[in-house]
C-alpha positions as CSV (number, residue, x, y, z in Angstrom):
1,M,-18.3,83.4,-23.4
2,S,-20.5,84.4,-27.2
3,F,-21.4,83.0,-30.0
4,L,-20.4,83.6,-33.8
5,F,-23.7,82.2,-35.3
6,P,-26.5,83.1,-32.3
7,L,-28.7,81.8,-35.6
8,A,-27.8,78.5,-35.5
9,W,-29.6,78.2,-32.0
10,L,-32.4,77.5,-34.6
11,W,-31.8,74.0,-35.2
12,A,-32.6,73.8,-31.0
13,W,-36.5,73.1,-32.0
14,A,-35.8,69.9,-33.6
15,V,-36.2,68.8,-30.0
16,V,-39.6,69.0,-30.5
17,A,-40.0,66.6,-33.3
18,V,-38.2,64.5,-30.8
19,V,-40.8,64.9,-28.5
20,V,-43.8,64.4,-30.7
21,L,-41.5,61.1,-31.9
22,A,-41.4,60.1,-28.9
23,L,-45.5,60.5,-27.7
24,L,-46.5,59.0,-31.3
25,R,-44.5,56.2,-30.4
26,R,-45.9,55.8,-26.5
27,R,-49.5,56.0,-27.6
28,E,-51.9,53.2,-26.0
29,R,-52.4,50.7,-29.1
30,V,-55.7,47.4,-29.5
31,H,-54.2,44.1,-29.0
32,P,-56.3,41.4,-30.1
33,V,-56.6,39.0,-27.6
34,S,-58.8,35.2,-27.3
35,A,-60.9,36.1,-24.0
36,L,-61.8,39.1,-22.4
37,F,-62.9,37.3,-18.9
38,L,-59.7,36.3,-18.1
39,W,-59.1,39.7,-18.0
40,E,-61.7,40.9,-16.1
41,R,-61.3,38.7,-13.2
42,I,-57.9,40.3,-12.6
43,P,-58.4,43.6,-10.6
44,P,-57.0,46.7,-11.7
45,D,-53.6,47.8,-9.9
46,A,-53.8,50.9,-7.9
47,V,-51.0,52.9,-10.9
48,R,-49.5,56.2,-8.8
49,K,-48.9,59.3,-11.2
50,L,-45.5,59.2,-11.1
51,Q,-46.0,55.7,-12.7
52,R,-48.0,57.2,-15.3
53,L,-45.4,60.2,-16.0
54,R,-42.4,57.4,-16.2
55,A,-44.7,55.2,-18.6
56,W,-44.7,58.3,-20.9
57,W,-41.5,60.0,-21.1
58,D,-38.5,57.4,-21.5
59,P,-34.8,58.6,-19.9
60,L,-33.6,58.2,-23.3
61,L,-36.2,61.4,-25.0
62,V,-34.1,63.4,-22.2
63,V,-30.5,61.9,-23.9
64,Q,-31.9,62.5,-27.0
65,S,-32.9,65.9,-26.1
66,L,-29.2,66.5,-25.2
67,A,-27.8,65.5,-28.2
68,V,-30.3,67.5,-30.2
69,G,-29.1,70.8,-27.7
70,M,-24.7,70.2,-28.0
71,M,-25.4,70.1,-32.1
72,A,-27.2,73.2,-31.4
73,L,-24.4,74.8,-29.3
74,A,-21.7,73.3,-31.8
75,L,-23.3,75.0,-35.1
76,A,-23.4,78.2,-33.1
77,Q,-19.5,78.7,-33.1
78,P,-19.2,79.6,-29.0
79,V,-16.1,81.1,-28.2
80,L,-14.1,81.9,-25.1
81,W,-12.4,85.1,-24.9
82,E,-9.0,85.3,-22.5
83,R,-6.5,88.0,-22.9
84,K,-3.0,87.6,-24.4
85,P,0.2,89.3,-23.7
86,T,1.4,89.8,-27.1
87,G,-1.0,91.7,-29.6
88,S,0.3,91.4,-33.0
89,L,3.8,89.1,-33.4
90,A,6.3,89.1,-36.3
91,L,8.5,85.8,-36.5
92,V,12.0,85.5,-37.5
93,V,13.2,82.1,-37.5
94,D,17.0,81.6,-38.5
95,A,17.3,79.5,-41.5
96,S,21.0,79.1,-41.6
97,A,23.0,76.1,-41.9
98,S,23.2,75.9,-37.6
99,M,19.5,75.3,-37.7
100,A,20.1,72.0,-39.2
101,A,21.4,70.4,-36.4
102,A,19.4,67.4,-35.1
103,G,16.4,68.2,-33.4
104,R,16.7,72.5,-33.8
105,V,13.9,72.2,-36.4
106,E,11.6,70.5,-34.1
107,E,12.4,72.6,-31.1
108,A,12.0,76.3,-33.4
109,L,8.7,75.4,-34.2
110,A,7.9,73.8,-30.7
111,R,8.8,77.7,-29.6
112,A,7.0,79.4,-32.7
113,R,4.0,77.7,-32.1
114,S,4.1,78.5,-28.1
115,W,4.5,82.8,-29.0
116,L,1.7,82.1,-31.4
117,S,-0.4,80.2,-29.0
118,R,0.0,83.6,-26.9
119,S,-0.9,85.6,-29.2
120,T,-4.1,87.9,-30.3
121,G,-2.5,88.5,-33.8
122,P,-2.4,88.9,-36.9
123,W,0.6,87.4,-37.4
124,T,3.6,86.9,-39.6
125,V,6.9,85.1,-40.0
126,I,10.1,85.5,-41.6
127,A,12.6,82.8,-42.7
128,W,16.4,84.2,-41.5
129,A,18.6,83.0,-44.4
130,D,20.3,84.3,-47.5
131,P,18.3,85.8,-48.8
132,P,15.2,85.7,-46.5
133,K,12.0,85.1,-47.3
134,V,8.4,85.5,-46.2
135,L,7.4,82.0,-44.9
136,V,3.9,83.4,-43.7
137,G,2.5,87.0,-44.8
138,P,0.6,89.3,-42.5
139,T,-2.9,87.3,-41.5
140,K,-5.1,86.1,-38.6
141,D,-6.0,82.8,-39.6
142,P,-3.9,80.3,-37.2
143,E,-4.4,77.5,-39.8
144,V,-2.4,79.8,-42.4
145,V,0.0,80.2,-40.5
146,A,0.5,76.4,-39.5
147,A,0.4,75.8,-43.1
148,G,3.3,77.9,-43.3
149,L,5.2,76.8,-40.5
150,R,5.7,73.6,-42.0
151,K,6.9,74.6,-44.7
152,F,9.9,76.0,-42.4
153,A,13.2,73.9,-43.6
154,P,17.0,75.5,-42.8
155,T,19.8,76.2,-46.2
156,L,23.3,75.1,-45.6
157,G,24.0,78.2,-46.3
158,T,24.7,81.2,-43.8
159,R,22.1,84.1,-43.1
160,A,21.6,87.6,-44.6
161,P,22.1,90.6,-42.2
162,L,19.4,90.7,-40.0
163,G,18.1,94.4,-41.2
164,Q,17.8,92.6,-44.8
165,A,15.2,90.4,-42.8
166,L,13.4,92.4,-41.2
167,A,12.6,95.1,-43.8
168,L,10.3,92.3,-45.3
169,L,8.0,92.9,-42.8
170,P,5.6,95.2,-43.7
171,G,4.1,98.0,-41.3
172,T,4.6,98.1,-37.6
173,W,4.4,95.1,-36.0
174,G,4.2,94.9,-31.6
175,R,6.2,92.5,-31.1
176,I,9.2,91.3,-33.4
177,V,10.9,87.7,-31.6
178,V,14.0,86.7,-33.4
179,L,14.4,82.3,-32.6
180,T,17.8,81.6,-33.3
181,D,20.8,79.6,-32.0
182,D,23.4,82.3,-32.5
183,P,22.3,85.7,-31.2
184,P,22.5,88.7,-33.3
185,D,23.8,92.3,-32.1
186,A,20.5,94.0,-33.0
187,P,18.8,96.9,-30.6
188,G,15.1,96.8,-30.6
189,V,14.3,93.0,-31.4
190,E,13.6,90.0,-28.6
191,V,16.2,87.1,-29.1
192,D,14.5,83.5,-27.9
193,L,18.1,81.7,-28.1
194,L,18.1,78.2,-28.7
195,P,19.9,76.0,-26.1
196,P,23.3,74.7,-26.8
197,L,24.4,71.8,-28.4
198,D,27.2,69.9,-27.7
199,N,29.5,69.6,-30.9
200,L,32.9,68.6,-32.4
201,A,34.3,70.6,-35.6
202,L,37.1,70.8,-38.1
203,A,37.4,74.4,-37.5
204,A,39.8,74.9,-40.7
205,F,41.1,72.6,-43.7
206,S,44.1,74.0,-45.9
207,V,47.1,72.3,-48.0
208,R,50.1,73.8,-49.2
209,A,52.9,73.2,-51.0
210,D,56.1,71.8,-48.9
211,P,59.0,74.2,-49.4
212,D,61.1,71.1,-50.9
213,G,58.8,70.3,-53.6
214,A,58.4,66.7,-52.0
215,G,55.0,66.7,-51.3
216,Y,52.4,68.7,-49.7
217,S,51.6,69.5,-46.0
218,A,47.6,69.1,-45.0
219,L,46.6,71.2,-41.7
220,V,43.3,70.2,-40.0
221,R,42.2,72.0,-36.8
222,V,39.4,70.4,-34.8
223,R,37.8,72.1,-32.4
224,N,35.8,70.6,-29.1
225,D,33.0,72.9,-28.0
226,T,32.0,70.4,-24.9
227,D,32.5,70.3,-21.7
228,R,35.0,67.0,-21.5
229,F,37.8,65.4,-23.4
230,Q,37.1,64.2,-26.7
231,D,38.9,61.6,-29.0
232,A,38.8,63.2,-32.0
233,Q,39.5,60.9,-35.2
234,V,40.7,63.0,-38.4
235,L,40.6,61.4,-41.6
236,V,42.1,63.0,-44.9
237,H,41.1,61.1,-48.6
238,T,43.8,62.5,-50.7
239,G,42.6,60.3,-53.9
240,V,45.3,58.1,-53.6
241,G,44.9,56.8,-50.3
242,T,43.9,57.7,-47.0
243,L,45.8,59.0,-43.7
244,V,44.7,59.0,-39.9
245,Q,45.5,60.3,-36.9
246,S,43.7,60.4,-33.5
247,R,44.2,62.8,-30.8
248,L,42.3,64.3,-27.5
249,V,41.0,67.2,-27.5
250,E,40.7,69.4,-24.2
251,P,37.3,71.2,-23.3
252,L,36.3,74.3,-25.7
253,G,39.8,73.5,-27.1
254,E,41.3,73.5,-30.6
255,E,44.0,70.8,-31.2
256,V,45.9,71.1,-35.4
257,F,46.6,68.2,-36.9
258,V,48.9,67.9,-39.8
259,F,49.5,65.3,-42.2
260,R,52.7,65.1,-44.8
261,L,51.0,64.1,-48.4
262,G,53.0,63.0,-51.1
263,S,51.5,62.8,-54.3
264,V,47.5,63.7,-53.9
265,G,44.6,63.9,-56.4
266,T,42.7,66.6,-58.1
267,G,40.3,66.1,-55.1
268,L,40.7,66.2,-51.3
269,R,38.5,65.0,-48.1
270,A,38.9,65.6,-44.2
271,E,36.7,63.6,-42.1
272,L,36.5,64.6,-38.3
273,L,35.2,60.9,-36.4
274,P,32.7,60.7,-33.9
275,R,29.9,62.7,-35.9
276,D,27.4,64.4,-34.3
277,A,23.8,66.2,-34.2
278,F,25.5,68.7,-36.3
279,G,27.8,66.2,-38.9
280,W,27.6,69.5,-41.5
281,D,31.0,70.4,-39.8
282,N,32.6,67.4,-40.0
283,V,33.6,67.4,-43.3
284,R,35.6,69.6,-45.4
285,Y,36.3,69.5,-49.1
286,L,39.3,70.9,-50.8
287,T,40.1,71.1,-54.8
288,F,43.6,72.1,-56.6
289,E,44.0,74.5,-59.8
290,R,44.1,72.1,-62.6
291,K,44.9,75.1,-65.0
292,E,46.3,74.9,-68.6
293,V,50.0,74.8,-68.2
294,R,51.3,77.6,-71.0
295,L,54.3,76.6,-72.4
296,R,57.3,78.1,-73.9
297,W,59.2,76.0,-76.3
298,W,63.2,76.4,-76.9
299,G,65.5,74.3,-78.8
300,G,64.8,71.5,-81.3
301,Q,61.3,70.0,-81.3
302,D,60.4,66.7,-79.9
303,R,57.0,65.3,-80.4
304,Y,57.1,62.5,-78.2
305,L,58.2,64.8,-75.4
306,L,54.9,67.0,-76.4
307,A,52.9,64.5,-76.4
308,A,54.3,63.1,-72.8
309,L,54.1,66.8,-71.5
310,Q,50.7,66.7,-72.3
311,A,49.5,63.5,-71.0
312,A,51.3,64.7,-67.9
313,L,49.1,68.0,-67.6
314,P,47.1,70.2,-69.7
315,V,49.5,71.7,-71.1
316,E,49.5,74.3,-75.0
317,V,52.3,75.2,-76.2
318,A,52.1,79.2,-76.7
319,P,54.0,81.9,-79.0
320,D,53.0,84.5,-76.6
321,P,53.3,85.4,-73.1
322,P,52.1,85.1,-70.0
323,W,54.1,81.8,-69.7
324,D,53.9,79.4,-66.9
325,L,57.2,77.3,-67.6
326,T,60.1,77.5,-70.6
327,V,60.9,74.4,-71.9
328,A,64.4,74.3,-73.5
329,V,65.2,70.8,-75.5
330,R,68.7,70.3,-76.6
331,T,70.3,73.5,-77.0
332,N,73.0,75.9,-75.3
333,L,71.3,78.5,-73.6
334,P,73.1,81.9,-73.4
335,S,71.4,82.8,-69.9
336,V,68.4,81.6,-68.1
337,P,65.2,83.1,-68.3
338,G,63.0,83.8,-65.3
339,G,60.6,81.7,-63.7
340,P,60.2,77.9,-63.7
341,V,62.6,75.8,-66.6
342,L,62.4,71.9,-68.0
343,F,66.0,71.1,-69.0
344,V,65.9,68.7,-71.3
345,E,69.7,67.6,-72.9
346,T,70.0,71.6,-72.9
347,S,73.3,73.6,-71.2
348,S,72.9,76.2,-69.3
349,P,75.2,78.8,-67.4
350,E,73.9,77.1,-64.3
351,A,74.4,73.4,-65.1
352,P,76.9,73.4,-67.8
353,L,76.5,69.7,-70.0
354,Q,79.6,67.9,-72.0
355,E,79.2,65.7,-75.0
356,G,76.9,62.4,-74.1
357,V,79.0,59.5,-73.0
358,A,77.8,55.7,-72.9
359,L,76.1,54.6,-69.7
360,Q,75.7,50.8,-67.9
361,T,73.1,51.3,-65.3
362,L,70.1,54.2,-63.7
363,R,69.5,54.2,-60.0
364,G,67.3,56.2,-57.9
365,E,66.9,57.7,-55.6
366,P,64.1,58.1,-52.0
367,S,62.6,61.0,-53.9
368,A,59.0,62.2,-54.7
369,L,59.7,63.1,-58.1
370,L,60.2,59.5,-58.6
371,K,57.3,58.4,-57.1
372,G,54.7,56.1,-59.4
373,V,58.4,55.3,-61.8
374,D,59.7,52.4,-62.2
375,L,64.1,53.2,-63.2
376,T,64.0,49.4,-64.2
377,L,62.0,49.6,-67.1
378,F,63.9,52.4,-68.8
379,R,66.8,52.1,-71.4
380,A,69.0,54.9,-72.5
381,E,72.0,54.1,-74.8
382,S,73.9,57.7,-73.3
383,V,74.0,61.0,-70.5
384,R,75.6,64.1,-70.8
385,P,77.2,65.0,-67.7
386,A,76.1,68.1,-66.2
387,V,78.1,70.3,-63.6
388,L,75.1,70.5,-61.2
389,P,74.6,74.6,-58.9
390,P,75.3,73.9,-55.7
391,G,72.3,72.7,-53.2
392,A,70.4,70.7,-56.6
393,E,69.1,67.1,-55.6
394,V,70.1,64.4,-57.9
395,A,66.9,62.2,-57.9
396,A,68.0,59.3,-60.5
397,W,71.4,58.3,-61.5
398,A,73.1,57.3,-64.5
399,D,76.5,55.3,-63.1
400,S,78.0,58.5,-61.4
401,W,76.7,61.2,-63.4
402,P,73.3,62.8,-62.6
403,A,70.4,62.0,-64.5
404,V,67.1,63.7,-63.3
405,A,67.8,66.2,-60.7
406,V,66.6,69.6,-59.5
407,W,67.7,73.3,-57.7
408,R,66.2,76.3,-56.9
409,T,66.8,80.1,-57.5
410,Q,66.1,83.2,-56.8
411,S,64.7,83.4,-60.2
412,G,62.8,79.8,-60.5
413,P,63.2,76.5,-59.7
414,R,65.1,74.2,-62.3
415,V,64.4,70.7,-63.8
416,L,66.9,69.3,-65.7
417,V,66.7,65.9,-67.5
418,A,70.3,64.5,-69.0
419,L,70.1,61.7,-70.5
420,E,69.4,61.4,-74.8
421,L,65.9,60.7,-75.2
422,E,66.7,59.5,-78.7
423,R,68.7,57.0,-77.5
424,S,66.4,55.4,-74.7
425,N,63.2,54.1,-74.4
426,L,61.6,56.2,-72.6
427,P,59.1,58.1,-74.9
428,L,57.7,54.9,-74.9
429,L,57.0,54.1,-71.6
430,P,53.7,55.0,-69.8
431,D,56.1,55.6,-66.8
432,F,57.5,58.7,-68.8
433,P,54.4,61.1,-68.3
434,I,54.1,59.9,-64.8
435,L,57.5,61.4,-64.3
436,L,57.2,64.4,-66.0
437,R,53.7,65.0,-64.2
438,N,55.9,64.3,-61.0
439,L,58.3,67.2,-62.3
440,L,56.2,69.2,-63.3
441,V,53.9,69.3,-59.8
442,W,57.2,70.4,-58.7
443,L,58.2,73.1,-60.9
444,L,54.5,74.2,-60.4
445,P,53.1,72.8,-57.4
446,W,49.2,72.6,-57.3
447,Q,47.6,75.4,-55.8
448,P,44.5,74.4,-54.1
449,S,41.2,76.5,-55.3
450,P,39.4,78.2,-53.6
451,W,36.3,76.5,-52.3
452,I,32.4,77.6,-52.9
453,A,30.0,78.2,-49.7
454,V,26.9,76.7,-50.2
455,G,24.2,79.5,-51.4
456,Q,27.0,81.2,-53.2
457,A,26.3,82.5,-56.4
458,V,28.7,81.5,-59.1
459,E,29.0,82.9,-62.6
460,L,29.9,80.0,-64.8
461,P,32.1,80.6,-68.1
462,E,30.5,80.7,-71.4
463,G,30.0,77.1,-72.3
464,A,30.5,75.6,-68.4
465,E,28.1,73.5,-67.0
466,V,28.1,72.1,-63.8
467,L,26.9,68.4,-63.0
468,S,25.3,67.1,-60.4
469,A,22.6,64.9,-59.3
470,E,20.6,67.2,-59.7
471,G,20.9,67.6,-63.4
472,S,23.4,70.6,-64.9
473,A,23.0,74.2,-64.2
474,G,23.4,77.5,-66.5
475,R,25.8,80.7,-66.1
476,I,24.4,81.1,-63.0
477,W,25.0,78.5,-60.6
478,I,23.8,78.6,-56.4
479,P,24.9,75.2,-55.0
480,D,22.6,73.9,-51.8
481,R,24.7,70.9,-51.0
482,P,28.2,70.1,-50.2
483,G,30.2,68.2,-52.0
484,F,32.7,68.1,-55.1
485,Y,31.0,69.2,-58.5
486,E,32.6,68.4,-61.8
487,V,32.3,71.6,-64.2
488,R,33.2,70.7,-68.1
489,R,33.4,73.0,-70.6
490,E,35.1,72.3,-74.3
491,G,35.7,68.5,-73.1
492,R,37.6,69.1,-70.3
493,T,36.0,68.2,-66.4
494,Q,37.5,70.7,-63.4
495,L,36.4,69.8,-59.7
496,L,34.9,72.5,-57.5
497,A,34.6,72.3,-53.7
498,V,31.9,73.6,-52.1
499,N,31.6,73.8,-48.2
500,V,29.0,75.1,-45.5
501,P,30.6,78.4,-44.4
502,Y,33.0,78.5,-41.3
503,E,30.6,81.2,-39.6
504,E,27.8,78.6,-39.8
505,V,30.2,76.0,-37.2
506,L,28.1,75.1,-34.1
507,R,29.0,77.8,-31.5
508,P,28.9,77.1,-27.1
509,T,26.2,79.6,-26.8
510,V,24.4,80.0,-23.2
511,A,20.7,80.1,-23.6
512,G,19.2,83.5,-23.3
513,A,17.0,84.8,-20.6
514,P,13.5,84.4,-20.4
515,V,11.9,87.0,-22.8
516,T,9.5,89.6,-21.1
517,P,6.3,89.5,-22.4
518,A,5.2,92.7,-23.7
519,T,2.9,95.6,-22.6
520,E,0.4,95.4,-25.6
521,G,-2.0,93.0,-25.4
522,G,-5.6,91.9,-26.2
523,L,-8.3,89.9,-26.3
524,A,-8.5,86.4,-28.4
525,P,-10.4,83.9,-29.0
526,R,-10.9,80.4,-28.0
527,P,-13.2,78.2,-30.4
528,L,-15.8,75.5,-28.2
529,G,-17.7,74.5,-31.3
530,V,-15.3,71.4,-31.9
531,W,-16.0,70.2,-28.3
532,A,-19.1,70.6,-28.8
533,A,-19.4,68.6,-31.2
534,I,-17.2,66.1,-30.1
535,L,-19.4,65.9,-26.9
536,G,-23.0,65.5,-29.0
537,L,-21.5,62.5,-30.9
538,V,-20.8,61.3,-28.3
539,V,-24.4,61.6,-26.8
540,L,-25.7,59.8,-29.5
541,V,-23.3,56.9,-29.3
542,W,-24.6,56.3,-25.7
543,E,-28.3,56.6,-26.7
544,W,-27.6,54.5,-29.8
545,M,-26.4,52.0,-27.5
546,W,-28.6,52.5,-24.5
547,A,-31.4,51.8,-26.2
548,W,-29.8,48.7,-28.6
549,R,-29.4,46.5,-25.1
550,R,-33.1,47.5,-23.8
551,G,-34.3,46.2,-26.6
552,G,-32.1,43.3,-26.7
553,G,-33.4,43.0,-23.6
């Protein structure tokens, strides 16, 4: 044992004052009495030397002196020197999304404190995220390290290459330990691997348009990283409804769920139940691109038709290429252009039209093209009979003639509306933009937008802003939470999907072998001053209670 402040032992001289005060309190005093003859007749007792000594020296004096000695010991800061297996230590703590699982942070911090307790220092702590950052700079103060560890919180993004985190270490270190649940392949460092957790995860979520144009198919892959069968329930929220499937997934296996979707909103969400310790890989988000459609307009002008197209999707008549869609209205085409084409009362070599004939009734076929459309509200006086190419699908009939039909060619998809709009109530009905939206989605199927990973920097276009609970963002936006985000630009809103990176899905790992102590070591002090102060305070309280009880008696 040694003392950090030996001069503090001068406080022990306070024992002299305690003894002097005790002797003054014990000196003989004169007490007046009514008569002395009563005392003279009483023979004096034979007082032994031990009794005289006990009368002068009170046991409380010993307790008070002990308390003074303990206070002097506490002020002298006694320390015990013990040998630690490690000298300088650099801790690299994984701060990626997988560390956000329930109990992971507490386990990592407990192991970090264990490593620090077995090291003499100095210490430094690095949070291994993307980008990595220094939590604790080189220091020999344990309080500074403890305060830095309390700031540790994993992100929901991925992690940078380990070399980037190690590049933040200044100088050389006797030992570098990486605390993680996913061991890196990095020679020269020691890995303290956290134990695996049972986990159910959405390993993939994608949506694609069906070849027949009837809708979309959603594919969801579920992974079971447990050692038992799991009853996985998958929900797909389409924005217009929810689809549910439930299936058993074998231990350490995968299962693919396929959903047939009709109409979909701009944002889809897949959800996996039951939730587990790492719920961030139980939800996935996906959005569709709704870019502005550039129209090439041929034939007669029809402001009602153009207004209905603009109500269905964001469209713009563009005089110059590139064009996404050709709209031909009340004309005769000698040849058909490439790409998607919408024929409205237009004759073409692919589907020649005749002169209009009167019609009596409209009826529809079971088709996704008529989803949300009530044909009983439609009133049309005439239709132009058409000769359709082989393989064409008729969605609506005007008597025995096709009123709405679709087909595909090597040059692109085609849609024909053979009703004479100027002699109908279609432009005045709210169902007409719905019909056109269904037709445009068949011609130009929505494509899933590339989703953004948490922590990924996104450069927004000029004048655009992201709307979130934290407020709007500027040109550079870095999302820190998964979900749907709205991007507003020039009065229009676009939906973005943000997800936890797939590489951060928890993986079934085996706990690493125990890390062997390094050969470097040293002596580290263990302070005892606090314990001495506590013991001195206990002695004082004991002395006060003893004196109070004896005085009361």
